[in-house]
N, C-alpha and C positions, 0 to 999 in steps of 0.2 A: 323779291323780298317778299310777292303778294304774297306766297308759302306760308313765309314765316310771320304775318302780322297778320293772317289766317286764322294761326296754328297758337298763337298768343293770344289773342281778341275770340277764341274756341275757349278756350282753354280758361281763363279770369268769368270770361259767362256757367260756364260749366262749376263752375263753385261758389256764382256767386245764390244760383241756380238751385242747387242742393242749399244752400245756407239757407234762404228762403224756404224751402221746400221742411225744413224744422217746427216750421210757425203755424206746419199746416196740422190740424184740432186732429186726431188718428184715436179710435176705440180700444187699438190694441198695439200693439210693434208689429210695425213692418216684414217682415218672410217673405220674402224673395227667394225662387228657388234659382241652383246654380247652372251653369247653361256654358256654351262654349263660340265666346260671343267672336263674330265676327270681324274684318274691318269694314271701315264704313262702305264702302260699294259691296260687300260679300252678306249683311247681317238680313236674320233669318228670324222666324219667330219662336220667342222662346223657347224649349224642353217642356213636356212634359213636368209637371210637381211630380218631388218624390219625398219622399212624409220624412221629417229628420228625426236622428237614429238620436236613442233617448240621451238627453246629457248626463253627466256627472255634477252634481254638486254637496258643497261643502253644511248647506243649513235646508228645514225642509220646507217644501213647499217647492225648491226650485227654481234656476232660472227662465229669463221666457224662453219661449222655443223660434229656432232659428231658422233658414231655409243655405245656410251658405253650409258645406264641407266640413270646412270644419273650423272654430274657433272655440277662444277659453279668455279668459280673468283671472290674474293676478298679482295677488297685493305685494309691490314693490318693496315693501321693506323686509320680509318674510321670504317672498319670491314660493308664497306657500301658492297653490292654486282653486284659485276658490271652486269654480268651475267651466267645465268642458265640456266638445263634440266630439271625435275623435283629435284629442289633440295629440299625438304622436305619427297621426300616418306621415307616407312623406308623400309631400305635391309639387308642385311646380309657385313658382311665391313670382317669378314674376318682379317686381323694380323690387320689390323688397328687402333683394338681395344686395342693392348699393349700399343699404343699412352696413354690412361687414365691411365695404367697400370706407366708406367714409367712417367707421371705428377704427380701422387698421389708421386714416389720413390721420386724423384722431388720434393715437397710442403714436405715433411718428414723431406728432407735433409737438406732445403734450415730454416723450421723452429728446425730441433735439432734433429724431433723425433726419425729420422737412424743417422747414423753417416760413413763418408764413407767406411773405414773402420772395422765396424763392422761385425761379419760374419755369413751369411744364409747357414740354413742347408736344405740338401735337401732328399729328403720325397723317398720313392716307385713309389707314390705317382703322385711326382715331376718328377723325374730321365725318362729321352728320351732315347729308346732305342734305340736309332740312327737308325731308322726307315725311309727310302730317303719320303717316304711321308708325314712328318714330318720337322719342322723347330726344331732347336736344338742347345744350347750350347755348351753342352755334360760338364754337370755339373756333376759329380762321385759320385755317389750313396754312401747314407751317408758323404756325402761327404760335404767338407762346403769354401764356396766362401764369396768374400768379397761384401760390398751393391757396390761398384762402379764398382765392373766388374759384377757384377749380371745385374745393369743399361745397360753396355753397350752389351752385353749379348741379353734383350733384345730388344735397338733401333740396333741397329747393324746387330745382327745376326739374328731376330726374334724371340729367345729360347721360344717357348712353355713351356722349365725346369723352365727356367731362369724366367719365370712370375707366375711360379706355385709357387714356392718357397718363390719368395716378397711376392704373396698371400696369403700364410704358414705364413711366417714371421708377418706382420702387421698387421693381422686379426685374425688366428689359424686357418681358411682353407677360397678356395677359394670361397666359397660362401657368409661363412662372407666378403672378398677382392669388392664382386660383390656389398653387398648395396656397401658401401664404394663409388664403380662407380659411380651407382645409383645415389646418394645422390652430389655427384661433378659435375655429371653431373646435375644437377637439378640447384645449385648455378650457372653454367655458362649460364644455360639458352638452354639448348641443348634440348628440347619438343620430340624429335621424337627418342630418343633412352632407350633402357631396354637393360642394359650387367648382364652375368649372369654368363661368365667366365672372367678368366684375357686373355684370350689369343689370344677368335676368335672363336674357335671347333666351328665345328656347331651345332646348338640349334637353332628350330624354334620361338622360344620366344626371342632372340640373333640377336639388330639389331638399324639400327640408318642412317644420312642419311647423307646426302651430307655436309648441312648447319650445320650442327650440329659438324661435322669433322673439315668442317671451324673453329666454332666459337674453338673449342677444342684446333687447329694447333698453331689459336693464341697467345689463353691463358696458351698454351708451348715457344712461341715465347720471350711471353711479360712477365711473371711470373718466369719463369726458365730461366735467361738468361745465368748466371752460366753454369748450363747445356747443352745449345741450340748446343753448338760446335759440340756434342758429335754426330747430327742429320746428321751434313756431315763430316768424317770422311769413310772411305770410305772402311775399313776394321779392326780385333779385334780375337788379334788371343789367345785364353783361350785350357785349356790343350792340347801344344802343335798343335795345329785344327788353321790353318786360314785360314778365311771366309771374304768372301765380303759385300760388302752393296748389295742390287737387285737393288737402285735405280738408274738404268742408268746413269738420268741426271746428277746424281756427277760428275759421268769421264767424260762427253761431257762438259757442259755449265759451267762456273767458278762461274754463280748469285747463283745456287740453291744451296740451302744450311739443305737440309731436306724433307719432314721430312720420310715417309713408307710408304713402302707399304707391299699389304695383297693378297692372293688366297688362295680359296677354290671351289672345283667342283662347288659348289651351289655358291658364290661370283662371280665370273667369277675374271677377275684384275682388280685389285683399285692400287694405289694411291693417296698418299696425297701431294702436293708441296708446298718448297714456296721460293720466289727467290725475290733478291732487284737486279733493274737498274738505275742507274739514280735515285739517293735515293725516289725512290719509292719502297715500299716491295708489291708485289702478293698472294694471299693462290692460291691453284687451287687444286681439290678434281676432279677425275676419281673413277666412281663407276662400277664392274660388266661389262667390256669390254673383248673383246676374246681373246689377247694374254698380252707379257711383253711387244713385240713390239709395239701393240697397242696404252697400256697405257700412254709405255714413248713418243711414237709420239706427240698423243693425247695432253699430256700438252704440250712438245714442242709448239703445233698446237696456242693453250690461251694464251699463255707467250706471244706467240710476239703476236697477237692481243692484248691483252693489255696493250703490253709498248707501243705497236705501236696507239693504241689508245688515252693513257688517259696521262695528264703529270700533275706537279707538279703548284698549283694558292698557290701566297701568297695573302689572298685578304685586306688586311692591317698590316702597318706594324711592327713589335714589339717598344713600345715606342710611339706610340702616341696613343695625344688624344685623342680619339675618341668621346666621349661629354662631356659636364661639364653637370653633374647633381644636381637636384636639392634637398635642406637638409632640411628641417622642423630641429626647437630649433634647430638649431647648432650655436658655435658660428662665421663662417662662413657662409653661403647662399644657396654654391654652395661645389661641390669634381667632383676634373676630372677621369672620366671613361677610364680605361686603358685594353688593352688585360689579363687575368691572364696570358700567357703564349703566347711562341710563335706559330701561326696558320696556318695551312698550308692544304689544302685540294688538293684527288685526283680529277680531273677531262678529261672532254673530251677535244681530241686537236681543242684548236682554240673558248672557248665558252669563253662568256663576261660573271662575276663571278659580281651578283651586292647583296648588303648588306644593313641590315635592322637593329637599333640600338635599345631595347625596354629596357629601366629603369625601374627599381623597382619601383612601383607608392608606391604615400608616404611615399617615406626615409626619416626617423625619425635620430636621432643623440642622443646617441653615435655612428661611423661610425668608422670605425678601418681601417686603411690601412693595404689592400688585401684584404679586403673584400668582395664575388659577389655581384654589384648590377644592375648586369643588364648581356646582352647575345649579342653575337653582331650575325644575322643568315642570311645565305648567300645564293644566287639562283643563276637558268639561266633557260632565258627563263622562269621562274613563276616556273621553281620543284625545292625544298630545294636542298639543298648539304652540308649543314651541319649548325651548330653552335657551340659558347667558348662565353664563363662568359668574362663579362670584371667585372671589381676589381677595387673600393677606388685605384687613386692615393695616397692619404694622410691619414692620420687620420682627425677626424672632432669630438672634442669636441662636450656634450650637456652645452649652452649655461646655466647660471647661472637665478638665478630666476622670474627675475624682466625682462629680457629677452626677456624670458620668454612667461609669461604674456602680454610684448608689441608685439610680433610676435602670441600669439591665437586673442587678437583686430583683428590686421590686417588682419590675415585670416577671422576671421569672419567681417570681413567688403569687404572682398575681395579685398586688400588691397598686 
């Protein structure tokens, strides 16, 4: 128990130490260089600094220069990457892997394949021995825990034991669970990802990218809304052991409500974060930087840049008739085209937004109210910003035989 309590107090102390660092004035964003971190007993001096690769950005001036190996800022609503550096390089993700593990649990709960109070058994393979080098929920060997406690242990405590136990519960073996992880990654469009285990423990074949992790974070926020508040919980007590969330920004920034930290010697210090301010939500990813302080400070810098340089725009107000679409062979010749749902875009501050309307050619009756009949495309300075469907505002019934024949004749003679 001495090791357990020491581990507990270390992480609580580390989180609050990082939180305090958020209030120290600085003349420029912190830019720490990545290195291969060693366990506590083998720590060495940081590797020599490397020049950061030029980042890609959607606004003039660009984002802050960060010395993580890869990083990214994504707009949650559109999925657009606002700025990035090495977003598609396949890198070891450490415990960021557990975002996929928790997502599969959440979706199984949502569809009824799992119940919150289902009991999960802890095998010898899943059991965590309390090593200071491993994140644990401290499930008892050959004991049981509910699915909802396991989920909290994965998200908040980053428990390797919780991740392995639920993997075995859902798929028989961790290897089979990894197949489920990869299938879901493929479905989501995570093209640079291959999972080998449920924990993120080092394996040469276990890789993902900053863009793929942002895609996964977006799916968690959107598809797991019932369970997403767990990602903002600061601590979780299980087996009489209270452990704090390692995401330092949860303690200092009220706009941050997730998602996950990660660290191994190979992966460096990693962090995926989501924050919502002024109606905008941004997702940030930091991969392979040199310390807990660096990943927190670099995330703060990215969020400050994003929220400072972008704003929400409403190109077309709801309930506005955008176009009057021509309809062939209907009891009426036209139908109003309106937005299918309210439309907002995240755009660079101060930029004017232009829209163009595209109606489906050769539109013919019958047309049902709410049917998609075209789209609106938004752009700024010639660059596409996004698009949204146009739908019919009313039903258009098909004309009778003689009226259709008359319309055919008019069409034949170009009338």
